[in-house]
N, C-alpha and C positions, 0 to 999 in steps of 0.2 A: 625090249629093255632100253635100247638107246633112245627110242621115242619118248619113253617115260621120263628118262633123265633130262631130256631137253625141255620137256613140259615143266618139270619141277624147277629147272633153272630159270625159266622165264617167269614162272610163278613167284619165285623168290625175289627176282629183280623188281617185279611189280609191287610186291609187299614192301620192299625197301623204299621204293619211290612213294608209295602211299603214306608210309610213316613220315618221310621227309615233308611231303605236302601237308600232312596233318599238323606237323610241328610249325610249319610256316603260317598256316591258318590260325593256329592257337596264338602265335606271337602277334599276328595282326589284330586279332580280336582283343588280346590283352592290351595292345597299344591304343586301340580306339575306345576301350571301355573306360568309364569314369573311375576315379580312385574309389575303391570300396570303403576307404576310411572316411568317416564323416568329418568335415572341416571343424576345427576347434572353435569354441565360442568366441574367442577374441576376433578371429577373422570374420566370422558371421556378423557380429555387431558393428564392426568397423565398416564393412561393406554396406550394411543396412542403413547406417547413419549417413554415409555418403550419398546413398540413393534416396534418402528421405523416407524410408520405410519405418524408421523409428525416429522420433523427434521430441524435442522439449515441449512439455505440457500436452503432448498428443499421443503418447504411448503409455499403456497401462501395464501393471505387472502381469496380467493374464496374457496380454499380447506378447510380452517379452518371453514368457514361458512357452507360448505357441511356437516362437521362433527358435528357442534354445533348448526346450525341454525343461523338466523339473530342476529347480535350483539345488545346488549342494547345500546351501544355507538360506534360510528365509527368516529374517528377524524384523522386529518392530523397534522403533526408537523415537526420540523426540529431539528437536532442535529449536528451542524457543517456542514459538507458537505453531511450529510445523510438526505434524505427525508424519513419521517416516516408515516406509517399508523398504527393506534392503534385500536384494537378491544377489547371491554370490555364486559365481561359476569359476571354473579354472581360469585364473588371470583376468576375470571380469567382475566388476561390482557395479550394479545398477541401483540407484537410489530414487525412490518415488515418494512424493510428498503431497500433503494437503494441509490447509490451515485448520487448526482445531476449531470446533464449533460449527463447521460447515459440512454438509452431507455430500460434498463433491467427491469425485473419484480420485484415487491416488494416480498421479501421472508423473512421467519421467522428469527428474530435475537434474540428474548428474549421472554420467557414465564414465567409468574409469577402466582402462585396459592396461594391465601392468601397473606402471606408476604414472601413466599419462592420462590426462583428462581428454575425452573425445568430444569434438565439436558436434553438439546435437542441436544447434541453432538457438541457444539461449540469448545470444546477442543480436539475432536477426529477426526480421518480421516473421511472425508465426502464421503461416498460410494454412487455413482450414481447407481440407480437400473435399469434405462431404458433410452431411448432416450429423453423422456419427461423431465427427470431430467436434462439432458444436456442443454435443452432450458432454464432452470431456472438459470443457472450459469451466473453471471454478468461479464461484460468485465473488470471491475476495479480490482476485486480480482482474477478473472479468475480461473485457475485450481490449485491454491495453496492449498496444503493439501487435494487434491481431488483424489479419486480412480476412474479410468475409466475401471478397470479390467473387469467389467461385460459387457462392450459395444464393438460393432464392429465399429471401426472408419474409415474403409477403404474409405467411401464416405463422411467423415466429415472434410476433410482438410480445407475447407473454414471457418469452425467454429473454429477449434483449432489453426489455424495458426495466429489468431489475439488475442489469449488469453495468458496472462502471466501464468507461472507455476513455480514450485520450486522443490528442490531436494526431497521433500516429496511426490510429485505427483506420483501416481501409474498408469502405463500405461498398456493397454492390451498386449497380446502376439504379437510378431512381425507380425504374419500372419493376425492380425486384425488392423494393423496400416496403415495409408496412405503411399503409396510408396514415399520414399525419405525423410520422416519426421523423424528426429532423435533428440529427446530431449537432449540426453547426449552431442551430438556434439554441439547443439545450446548453451547449458550452458557453455561449455568450450570455444567456439569461442567468446561468448558474453563477456567474461572477458577482451578481448583485447580492450583498449581504442580507438584504430584505428588511422588512419591518420599519421602513422609513429612514434607514441609515444614510442613504444617499441624499436625502433631503437635508439632513444635518450637515453633510459635507458641503452642500451648496451654500450653506450659511457660514462656512469657514470652520465648522466644528469637526475637525478631522484628525485630532491627536497631535497637532504641531506643538513643539516645545515640551513634549512628554516622552520619556524613555521607557521602553518595554524591554525586559530581559526574558528570554526564552531558554529554558533548559530542556533540551530534547536531543534527538539523534542527529547524526551528521547531515549537513545542509548543502544544497546547491547554491553556493554563495553568489554566483553570477547570474542567477535566474533574473530575467528582466522584470519579473513581478516584485523582486525583493532587493535587487542590488543597490538601489538608491537609498534604502532604509538602513542597511547594515553599517553601523559605525564602529563596531568592534566585534571580533570573533575569537573564540578560544576553544581549542581542542582539549577535552578533559578525559584522558585515558582512552582516546579513540584514534590515535595517530595511525595513519595508513589505512583507515577504514573509509570506504567510499560513501557517497550520499545515500541516504535511506528515504523511503517514501514519507515517513512521519514528519521529519523536520520541515520540508517545503510546505507540507499541508498545513501544519499549525501556524507557520510563519505567514503564509499568504492570507489565512483567515484573520489573523491579528492585524497585520500591517501592509498587506499586499496592495500594490499600486491600483489595481482594478478590482480585486476581490476582497480587500481588507476592510475591517470595521474602522480602523484608525490608520489610513494610508499615509498620513504625514508624520506619524510617530517615528522616532528613531529606534533601531533594534540593536541590542547587545545580545549576542548569541553564544551560548555555551553548548558545544556539541559533546554529548555524553553517551556511554554505552548502556542505555536503559535496559537492554535485554539481559544484562548480567548484574546490574545493581539490584540487590534484594534487601536493602536496609535503608533507613532514613539518613544515615551518616553522610554518604556522598553528596546527597542533595543539600544537607545542612552546610557542608563545606563550600559548595558553590554559592549558596546564598550569603555566606560570610564573605566570599570574594566580591559579591555584588555590593555589600555594605561598605567594604573597603574602597571599591571603585567610586562609589558615590561621594566619598569624602574628597575626591580629586576633581569632581565635576562642578560646573556652574549650575545654578538653580534651574536654568532653562534646559540643561542637558541631563539632569538627574533621572535615574530610573525610579519610576513610581509604581510600576506593576511588574510582577514576575508571573509568567505563565508556565505551568508544568503539567503536561498531559500524562499524568501518573496519578493513580488513585489508591495505591496500596499502603500508604503511610500508616494508617490506623491498624493494619494487620501485622506490622513489623514490631519486633521486641523493643526497639529504641524509639518508639513513637513519642515518648515524653520529651526526648531531645528535639524532635521535629516541632512539637507544640511551643517549646521555648523559643526556637528560632523564628517561628511565625509571629509570635508575640513581640519579639524584638524588632522585626521588620515593620510591623504595624506601628510600633512606637517611633520608628523613623519615617513614618508617613508612606510606607510602601505596602501595597496590597498583593498578597500571594494568592494566585488562583490555580488550585490543582483540580484534578477530577475527584470523584468520590464525594463524600458528605462532610468532610472535615471543615470546609468553609461554609457550605450551604447544601441543603438537600435539593439538588437540581437534576433535571433529566433532559432528554433530547427530543427534537422535532425533525420531521422530514417534510420538505416542501412538496406540495402537490404540483407537478410540473406544468399543468395547463391552467394554473390560477395565478393571480397577482401576488408576487412575493412580498409586497408591502402590507398585505392584509393579514392580520393575525389568524383569520379563519382559513387561510390558504395552507395550513400545516396540519399534519396529523402527528400523533404522539409516536416517537421513535421507539426502537427496541430497547434502548437503555433509558427507560423512564418507568414511572409507576404513578398510580393515582395519588400517592402521598407526596410527590414532589412539590416543593414550594415555588418552583420556577421551571419553565421549559424553554430550551434554547435551540435555535436552528442549527442543524448539523447535516442532515441527509439531503441528497440531490444538490450538491454544491460543486462549483468549479474551483479547483485549487492548482497551485503550481506543481508540476511533475518533478520527479527526482532524477530523470535521465538526461536532462539537458536544459539550457537556458531559455528555450523557446517552447517547451512542451507543457501543455495544460491537460488536466484530467478532470472529467466529470465524474464525481465520486458519489455513488449511491449510498455508501455507508452512513449511518447516523450515530457514530460512536461518540462517547464522552470526550474523546481526544480532540474532536472538532468543536465541541461546545465550550471547553475551557478557554481557548484563544479568542473566541467570540466575546466572552465576558471580559477577558483581559483588555481587548480593544475598546470595549464599551467603558471600562474603567478609565482608560487613557483619555477618552472624550470628557469624562467627568473631571479628571484632574486638569485638563486644559481649561474648562469652563470655570472651575473653582479649585485652584491649587491648594487651598487650605482645607479642603474636605477630608474628613477622617476615613480611613479604609473601611471601618465597620459601618459607617454611615452609607457608603456606596452599596454595600450588601443589603442593608436595610431598605434602601430606596428601590433596589431591583425588585424586591418582593412586594413592596407597597404599591408600586406603580404598574404591576403586571396586569395584563388584560385577561379577563376570564373568558375562556372559550370551551367548546365541547371537548377539546383535547386536554384542557387544563389551563393553568395560569401561564400565559405566554409573556416573555420579556417584552418590554415596551420602551424601546430606545428614546423615542420622542418624549413620552411622558416622564421617563427617567431623567433626561437632561433638563426638562422644564423644572422638575423638582430640585435638581442640583442647583439650578440658577436661582430658584426661590430661596433655597437655604442660604445661598451666598448673600442675597439681599437682606434676608432676615438677620443673619449673623453680622452684617455690616462689613463683609469682606469685599473690598473693591480692588 
């Protein structure tokens, strides 16, 4: 009996020690095991952004949901020309966008955690990590501020030859570039307005003594392409809004030092919120400002041309007001050049990059053109001033009407320089009459047009 009791006592002590040891082991395992609670979405996206796993223009909604799981809310929206997809998680909102009319992927544009905007690299160079990243780059913004240094582009000519780029774009080493693709050459050659414009400049026909007014989005006023031309600038309902891509583009095509049709013309610029103006009235009000300003200027300083890269006027309910203002400006000797067909049924051209820009046959019809157009104007494959700084230039593939209007405005300035007495409607008539017939259609003919303006001056006895 005593032996049994001793054995049981020993057994009990052992059980107690085993229990203690088991508890210690459990505590150790618990201490070393990861937190079984999944980290919240806010922590995950902040870390991923810091590590570059999610980034501006390189992350899709699908990739975000792979990271965070299904969103609590998934909605679509619009912001001007942007189509948006917005994913919402607890304390996280991720906005993805693409430009309307393009079949590109939705990519990350904005990330908000709590009330704070997370840095996803929108202000930094966008570094492509692999070929999949190249597939995400949209055709509207193209390769602006993008580094392709990590890629081999030798078999990617069909992709990059249709994308815009700028002087910030970083390219791979030459041995990883497509044969014959030379970005620096394209940027330089793209500054040429083409169709003999530079030959007119050599003769002193460059717009000097003529004022051009542009009504468009906020401008980079100190861009080296434009700063010597701007004689007056006014913000109209866009205070505290930074420069947009549209303003520098239209201005450099009209009066740019190296890109412009009329590089010696003076520029009066009205920065406006075109993205929210949806009636003729605001534009009419700005033109009234121009007419009042002209009353204070010498003849050699007066505005003779107004360029507006907007073509919606005829679709707005107050179009009758617009027509009255345009007739009034014509009576004052000022030509208003908008997009659309209210002035002239014209369309766009794209330059074929490996051909002589001065030859009318070196252009193909642009997307914004039709066989019915009375005139076709260069627009695509042009170098323009960029919107992000005074030294940046962009090689723009787009052939929008927005670029054609300032080309014609610059050409009108050359006509007013040669013959200050020419009537605005005569300029439009001579554009059409002197056009060169090509397979693409009737192409504007700057040399023939200026010759006709000079002949009219002699015929009318204007000296």
